[in-house]
N, C-alpha and C positions, 0 to 999 in steps of 0.2 A: 668608633675610629675610624679612618677613612683608610683604604688599601694603602697608598702612599704612606702615611702615616705610620701605620702596622709594619711595613716591610722596612722603613726608613727607620724605625726605634730598634727594629733586632739588628738591622745591618750596623748600626753603629756601634757594636760591640765587638765587630771584628773589621777594623777600619783597614786593615792592609791584605785581606782575603782573598785571592779569587780561584775561578776556574780555569783550568790548563786551557780550555778553548779560549778563555778571557786574554791569553797572554798576547805578546808584541808578535808573536811569530809570524812569518807571512802564511804560511799555511792555516793558522787559526786564524789569522784576518779574513783570508779568502773564502774560508769554508764559513765564517761567521757572515760574511756577504750575502753567501747562498742562501744560509738559512733565513736571513733577513727578507730575501727576495722571495724565496718560497711561501714564507708565511704571511706576505702583504699580498702575495699572489691569491691564494686561496683565501683569506679575509674577504679581497675583492669578489669571489665565486660563489660566498654563501649567501643562499638566496634568501628571499623575502620569506615571513614564514606562512605568509599565505602562496605561496608560489607552487606550481607542479611541480614536485622534487623528482618524478620520475622524468619528465620532461630536462629537469636542468642537468640529472645526470646522464641523458644521451647525449645534448649538447657538448657539456663538458668533454664527455667521452670521445667524441669526433673531433674537438679541436688539440687534446692532448694525446690522444693514442692510449691512454689508461683507460684499464676496464671500469665498468660503473659501480661494482662491490667497493673498488678500491677508491673510489671519488668517495663514493658514499661515507667510508669510515673517515676518511680526510674532513669531510664537512661537515660531519655529525660532531667530530673532536673539536672542530673549529667553533661550533654552536654551543659545545659545553662549557666554553671561556665564559660565556654571557652568565653562566649559574657560579661563576667563582672569581670573582673580581680581585682578589688578591692574585690568586696565579696569571690572571688576563695583564695584571699591571706590570709583575715581575717579566713576563714575558716579552709585551710590548717597551720596555725599558730594555734587558738585555739580549732578547732573541733567542735563548739557551735552548728552545725547545724545537724541534723538527716535528716533520708529521708523524714518525715513527713512536715518539716520546708521548706526543699528545694523543693520538689513537691509545697507547700502553694506558693512558692517566682514564681517559673516557672508557674504554672497554673493563677497567677494572671497576668503575663506577655503575656499569651498566643494570646494576639489580637495587641501588641504592635511590629510595624515591621519598626518604625524610629531608626535607628542606635543612632543618639545623644542623643535620648529619654532614650535609653537603658544606656548609657555612664552614664546621670546624674542619673538614678534610682540606678544604680551600684553603684556609689558615696553614695549616700544618705542612702542605705542599710547597705553600709559597715560601714558608721558613725551611724545607729542606733544601728548594734550591737556592738558598741565600748561602754563599762559603762561608767558611767556618778557619781556614787556614788557608796561606799562599799555594800556591799551585796543585789546587785541589781537583780531582779528577771527578767530571760531569757524571750525574747519576746516567745508568744507560737507561734504555725502555724496560729492560727487564726487570732493573731493580725500581724503576719508578712504578710499575705494575705489581711487584711484590709488596712496595711500601703501602700503596693505596689498599692493597686486598688485608695487609694486615691492620689498618686504620679502620677498613670496613667490618673485620673482624671484634674489633674491641671496640666500636662505637654502637655495632648491631649486633649484639649477643643473639637475640632472636633469630637472625638469619643462619645461626649454627646449624638449626633442626631443617633451615631448607636445603641444607648441604647434604643433606641426606637424599638425594634425589635418586630418580632410575637408573639402574646402570649403562654407561654407555660402551660401546666399542667401535673403536676407529681402526680404519685399514688404510695400508701406505702400500702403494706397488712400485716398486722400484724398476729402474730401467734393465737390471742386470739381473732380471730374471729370478728375483727373489723379492719376496715382499714381508711385510710384517703385520700383525696386529696388536692392538693394544686396548687392555679393558681397563674401564676408568669407574669404580666403584666403591661401596663403603668399605674400609677396612678389615671390618670382620667378614664379611663375603668373600674380599679376595685372599684372605686368610686362608679361609674354608677352602676354595677353589685350589689354592696353591697346594694344601695338604692332600687333596682329592688326587691331584695330578701326580705327585710325588708318590704317593701310596700305588698309584696305577703302573706308573713308571718303573717303579721297584719292583711290583709284582711279574710285569712282563718283560723285564731285563733291558728296558731302553730309557731314551733320555727324554727329559719332561717335554720336549716338543712333539716328538711322536707321542706321547701319552696324551698328548690335549688333542691331536688330531685324531687318535683313536677313540677316545671318549665322544668327540663330537660327532665322527661317524657309526659310532657302535649304538649310541642312545637316540640318535635324531631318526623319526618317522615321517620328516617333513619331504615333500617332492620338491626335488631340486631341480630349478630352471637356469641353464648357463648358455646365453647366445653366445656362442663363437662364430665371427663372420670369417670367411675363410674363402677364397677362389677354389673351387673343386676342377677347373679345367687347367690350372697351372700347376706344374711340378714346385715342391718346396716353396710355396706358398706359404708367407708368414699369416698370424690369424690377429685378429681383432675381438677384444671383451669391453663392455664398457666398465669403467672405474678402473682397469688394468691397461689399456691401450694397446698397442701394437707388440707382438712377441714373435720369437723365431719359430721357425717352421718345426724344430724339435718339439718344444714347448708347445705348438699348436696340436702337434701328433699326439701327445701324451692326454692332452685334455680331449680332443676326438677318440681317442681309446675308450675312455669313461662313457662318453655319450652313448645313451640308448636309442637316441632317435636323432637322425639326421633329414634337416629341411632343404630343399634348396629354392630358394626364394628370391630368385632373380626373376621369375616371371611376374613378379607380383608387382613389379613396378606399374604395368598396365592394367591390374586388375581392378574389376569395380567391385563394390558390393553395394546392394540396396539397404543394407542398415545403418541405423547413425551409429552405432556402437562399433567402431573399428576392432576387425578381427584381428585375432592375435599373429597371423601372418602379417595381416597388411602393416600392424603396429610394428612389428620385428622390422619389415624393410624399411619404413619411414626412421626409425629410430637410429639403424644402422647408415640409413643415406644420410640424414642429418647432424648425428654425433653429439650435437648440442641441442639447447634451447636455440631457435631460432631467430631471437628477437636481437637486435646490435647490440653487440659486447656483451651479451651473456653467455655463461660458461657451464650452465647446470645440464648435467647429462642428460641426452634424451632418452634413454631408458626408464627414468625418474620423470618425465615429463608428461603432459597431457598431449593426445592427439587433438589439434583444430583444423575444422574445415575451412581452409582460407574463405571461399564462397560458404556462407553458414548452408546446412543440411536444409533449414527451412526454407531457403530461397532458392533451392534446387541444387545445390553445391552436392555433387556427389562424394562418397565414399571412398577413393583412392588416391594415391601418392602425388598425382599432379593437383589436388586438391587438398593435401593435408601437410601439415609442419608439425613439429614436437615444439610445443611452448610449456616453459616451466609454467606453476598456477600463476603468479604473479603477473606475469607478460600476458598470459590468456587472459586474464580477467581484463588485464589494459585494451585487450584487442575487442574483447567482449563489450566495452563502454565506448567501443569506438573512439578512442583516444588517438588510435594508430592504426594504418590501413595495409594489410600485407598484400601484394599482387606476386601470383605465380609466374615468371614470364620464362618458363623453362629449363628442363635439365634441374629442378630442385632450385633453383635461384629464386630468391623472394625480393621483392622491391619494396620498400616500405615508405609509406606516405606520413609525413609527420605533423602535428598539429600546427607546428610553428611555419610550415611552407616548405620544408625541408626534404629532402627523401634520401635514403640510406641504402643499401644492396648488399645481403647477406647470401652467401654462399653454403652450400652442406659441407660438412667436414668428416663426414661419419667414412667407414671403410666402403660402402657402397657409393658412395662420390665418384663422379666419373673421374676426377683428378685423382683420386685415391687409387681406383681401380687400374689405372696405367701405372701408376708409382709402385703398386704392386706386383704387375707383371713386369716390369724393369727390374725390379730388387728381386724377383724371384730368379730371372734370367742370369743376374750376376753370380747368385746364390749357387745356381746349378752348375755354371761354369766356373767356378770356385772350386766346387767338389770334384769337378771331372780334373783337374787339376794333377798332374802327378806328384 
């Protein structure tokens, strides 16, 4: 049965049904036009299978202003429709799915490789997107994600064992001086951890959050290195830490009090090492200058990136900040493969020559970048002036 016949047969059972977004309301009609325009635009931007996907992401990012990772998620979601003819038919007929919903479906299918399972999920999701009553609400992206995940668990029971993966910890640093961390692990492990934390809290007469921090600090023998970037010559200067971002002078003071070593790395800007491997002091400076991976549009943290010699060390390039840049492994490989060519043009600015003959310029974004040093100085002056008011 063709996708059209399959959907038509199912829809014939509910002749008067429709989603609210398909109503005659002017707002619904305008948003429907936007969804259709968005879908048709991204369909035109989907590359051929043999195209250089990285080059497509970069050129599309330059034209749209969207980050490459966001573009990749959208394009991959559109490519997914080629595997799902029934869903593709529903979408091209009604344009119900925006990018968020398409991405939710694709991401929920990420671990499914069995073509027969894809076919069955395609049919069921397509039916799910056929309304069964008048004025029905369109499923949200979250509802579609849950629906697909439920189908994956139902149709791929062997995947249940795969869900017992290594525990994961996620950290979220807020702008209000408060941060959170989340542990994702198998239920027995989390239940045991909860019992341990609760028992320690009761024994110490503290709450569970304090008990968790106490246990982490008490039982860890790991050497902890936290690079806090802060101007030493400016009173009340804010601080910067990778993964956290900028923090107030009070928070920076608290972290500085816990430090066992303070390094002044301003002079590292002009330091030259004879070694190929970048010394820790130079690495800290480059990470603090760059902030993120220096490839256009990439936002990977510089402290997690690799140190790349812009002019290769084997070709005489020096191990010095004026010849170093933080690149994530993926974009480091692109540079190594000579698919892109960066050039240092002064003060950490990089000019990127691309394969298609175009070029881009990226500037450092870290706390040691000159523009941020000026910002720190003016901000600290304002903070000092405010504290001096009666």
